[in-house]
Structures are given as C-alpha cells and as structure tokens.
C-alpha positions as CSV (number, residue, x, y, z in Angstrom):
1,M,6.2,7.0,5.3
2,E,5.7,3.4,3.7
3,I,2.2,3.5,5.5
4,R,1.5,7.1,3.9
5,A,2.3,5.2,0.4
6,L,0.2,2.6,0.9
7,Y,-2.4,5.2,1.7
8,D,-1.6,6.9,-1.4
9,G,-1.5,3.7,-3.3
10,L,-4.9,2.9,-2.4
11,V,-6.7,6.2,-3.2
12,V,-5.2,6.1,-7.0
13,A,-6.4,2.6,-7.3
14,W,-9.9,3.8,-6.2
15,Q,-10.0,7.0,-8.4
16,E,-8.5,4.4,-11.4
17,G,-11.5,2.3,-11.1
18,F,-9.8,-0.5,-9.8
19,V,-12.8,-3.4,-7.8
20,Q,-10.3,-6.1,-6.7
21,I,-6.5,-5.2,-6.1
22,K,-3.5,-7.3,-4.4
23,V,-1.2,-5.4,-2.3
24,E,2.3,-6.9,-1.8
25,S,4.6,-5.4,1.2
26,D,7.4,-6.8,2.9
27,N,6.0,-5.1,6.0
28,I,4.3,-7.7,8.1
29,I,3.5,-5.6,11.2
30,L,2.1,-3.1,8.2
31,I,-0.2,-6.0,6.6
32,D,-1.3,-6.9,9.7
33,V,-2.5,-3.9,11.6
34,V,-4.9,-2.7,8.1
35,S,-6.1,-5.6,7.8
36,N,-7.8,-6.5,11.4
37,E,-9.6,-4.5,13.3
38,Y,-7.0,-2.4,14.6
39,A,-7.6,-0.3,12.3
40,V,-10.8,1.3,13.7
41,D,-9.9,2.4,16.8
42,N,-5.6,3.1,16.0
43,N,-5.0,5.9,17.1
44,L,-2.7,6.6,13.8
45,S,-4.5,8.8,11.4
46,E,-3.1,7.1,8.8
47,V,-4.2,3.6,9.3
48,R,-8.0,5.3,10.2
49,L,-7.4,6.3,6.4
50,I,-6.3,3.7,4.9
51,H,-9.7,1.6,7.3
52,T,-12.1,4.3,5.1
53,M,-10.6,3.3,1.9
54,L,-10.9,-0.9,2.6
55,V,-14.4,-0.7,3.5
56,R,-15.3,0.7,0.3
57,S,-17.0,-1.4,-2.4
58,W,-14.1,-3.3,-3.0
59,Q,-12.0,-5.7,-2.9
60,V,-8.1,-5.2,-1.3
61,R,-6.4,-8.2,-0.5
62,F,-2.6,-8.4,1.2
63,Q,0.0,-10.2,0.7
64,H,3.1,-10.6,2.7
65,V,6.9,-10.8,0.7
66,P,10.1,-11.1,2.0
67,R,12.0,-8.2,1.7
68,E,14.6,-11.0,-0.1
69,Q,11.8,-11.2,-3.0
70,N,10.1,-7.7,-2.8
71,N,11.3,-6.7,-7.2
72,V,9.0,-4.5,-7.4
73,A,9.8,-2.6,-4.1
74,D,13.5,-2.9,-5.2
75,C,13.2,-1.3,-8.6
76,V,10.9,1.5,-7.9
77,A,13.9,2.4,-4.5
78,K,16.5,2.3,-7.3
79,M,14.7,4.1,-9.9
80,L,14.2,6.8,-7.3
81,I,16.8,7.6,-5.9
82,G,17.8,11.4,-4.9
83,Y,14.6,12.3,-5.9
84,L,12.0,13.3,-3.3
85,N,8.4,13.3,-2.6
86,V,8.5,12.2,-6.3
87,K,5.4,9.7,-7.3
88,C,6.2,6.4,-9.6
89,Y,3.2,4.5,-10.8
90,L,4.1,1.5,-13.1
91,V,1.4,-0.4,-15.4
92,E,3.1,-3.2,-15.4
93,P,5.3,-4.1,-12.5
94,P,9.4,-5.3,-13.6
C-alpha cells in the first residue's frame, strides 16, 4: 500500500509540473529499493513503475524520516481515519 502511495504521489507531482521534489518516508527499505539500481530489475510492478517516474527529466530526492518524527504521515493518517480509498493532497505540510 505504501509503495502504491509513493507512485501515485510521484504521478501527481509530475502532472502538476514539479521539477524538483523531496520524498520523505519512514520506510527505509522502500527508499533503498526505489532509489538504486534494484528498481530496474525488480519483480514488483510498482517498483518498476516508480523507476519509470524517476528517470524522467526532474529531480527526485529521497530522505528517511524516523517514524516518530514523521509528522506529515501522522497528521494525514489521523485525518483519514475511517476513510478508505481516499487521496489527500496537502499544499503545506502540517
């Protein structure tokens, strides 16, 4: 689920015309897999889709944020309690 959210977020950022973004995640394994050469040959279709987004003409930087410091994810999770299949777009992070 988290990997799909990453892909969807990259798609939205690309469609909105961003040329430089920073992705923060508390999932260090996900960051490692998608930000190195493992993404090209990975069996997971989502990882390959993310790789196709990363090779476009823009700059995507990944940063690990410890779970206890990930205020954005915590805020969004609390906002969406009880909702399924809802996308939430924040203009300014909390």
